[in-house]
Residue, then its C-alpha position, 0 to 999 in steps of 0.5 A: m463393753d467394760n469402759s474401764i481403762d488399765k493402760q493407754i499406748d501411743k503408736q505411729l502404726t498398729i497392725i491388726g492381724s498376724g497372718p502373712a499379710g499382717l506380718t509382712a506389713a510389720l516387717y516392711a514397716a519395722r524396716g521403715n522405722l515406723n515401730p509397728m505394733v502387731i495385735e495378733g488375734f486367734p489363731p496367731g499366724g492366721q489360717l496357715t497355722l491350721t494347715t500342714d504342708v505348704e508347697n506353693f510358697p516361694g523359697f521352699p522347694d521341699g515344702v514347709m509346715g504352715p505353723d513353721l512358715m508363720n513362725k519364720f514370718r514372725e521371727q523376721s518381723e521381730k528381728f527388725g523391731a516389730e512389737i507383737i502383742t496377744g490380744e483381741v480388738k473389741e472395738v475401734d474408733f476411726s472418727t478422729k485422726n488419732f485412731k483408737l483401738f480398744l483391746d479385751n484387756n482394757t488397753i487402749i491403743n492410740s494410733k496415727s495409722v492402722i493396717i487391717s489384716t484380719g483375714a477371712s474365715a472359711k464357712m464350715l459345715g458345722l461337723k465336729e470332725e472338720s477341725l480335727l481333719i483340717g490338713k488331713g483330708v478336709s480342706t477349704c482350698a483346692t489350690c493349696d491342697g489339690f496336689f496331694f490327692r493325685d489320682q484319688d476320689v474327692i468331693v466338693v461341697g457347695g453350689g456356687d461359683s467357688a464350688m465349680e471353680e474348686a471342682l474344675f481345678l481338682t480335675k487336674f489331679a483327682k481321678k474323680v470329683y463329686i460335687i455334693h449340693r443340698r439342693e437342685e438349684f445352684r447359685a453358680s453362674q450358668i457359665m461355671l455350671d456348664r463348664a463343670k457339667s461338661n467335664e467328664k471327671i465331675e459328677f453331681i450328687l444333688n439334694c444331699e448333704v454331708i452329715k459325718i466325715n469318717n477317719p477310723n484310726e488313721n487321721k485321714v478321711t476314708d468316707v463320708v455319710l451322705k443324707n438325702n434331703k428328699t428321702d432322709k435316707t443315708n449312705n456311706m461314700n468312700i472318699d479320700a478328701v472333702f473340699i468345703a466350698i460354701g464361701h468365706i466370711p471376711n472378719t470385718s464386723l469391727f469396721k462396718n460403721y467406718l469403712n466401705l465394704n462390698e455386699n459380702g463384707y470385704i473391705l473396699t480398697e483403692e490406689g493400692t491398700k487405701t480405704n475410704i478413711p485416710g490413714v487406715f489401710a487393708c491387706g490380705d484376705v480381708q479385702d481380697w475375695e478373688y485370690r486368697q493365697a498366702i503369697t498374694a496376702a504377703g504381697s499386699g502386706c508389703m503394699a500396705a506398709i509402703d502406703t502407710e509409710r508414705y501417708l505418715a511422711n506426708l502428715 
């Protein structure tokens, strides 16, 4: 990387990431007079900025648009003194007690404590239609979006436990749930596979993959093109929604040389949000591979701020 330095900033607390976890941490830290700086990555506001209606966040009985919700998070944290800057952390140095964060604009932040809330990115199929149709029939979260497809036909793409869990959850709303899997063998545990197979609303389509998602003129999913991996034949399947459940990638590559990660790359925390390095904390989807909800991310952001405040008070 370019080692030239244009500016150095000294902070008590720096928060990496501006989703529900990061901005909640910023709010609590600002109210605790820690003068936090938030480095917002892309997209600012995290994955919620890519969604449309959010109906399961408390306090919004009529629902709220994802970007609007994150704007409220941001406004509230700034109201109490959090400083938010746009930038990308390219490298970190956690080897000394005064942690260093190297930004893409040749700025170095020296920080007594760090909260990591960089989230996790859903693995996608790699189709150009996916990004255009997120929130319009393409989803990576059945818990978030299943309600919108009551009495409709949906597909779940994947073959692991996540795919089975998503499919089973969707049977509460959908008329029919098809699990599309590119092979005959499954990564899912036998118990989850048996549950899915025993549900009369679920049907398996094996040795097939989605190669195109169609949305003619309506900004909503109407059908998909399936390719049979044994015969190479394709066919159209009328469908109302595509739920992609092929896993998530935690955004932790920056920290792998310093922090303890599990086998899938998630940051391991204990006693709340503490990592293996005193003064470095983690919250939200970057350390939560089970719940992955905006409300749980926000809750862990609150925990991280309180943990940080106690850490700094004891220095």
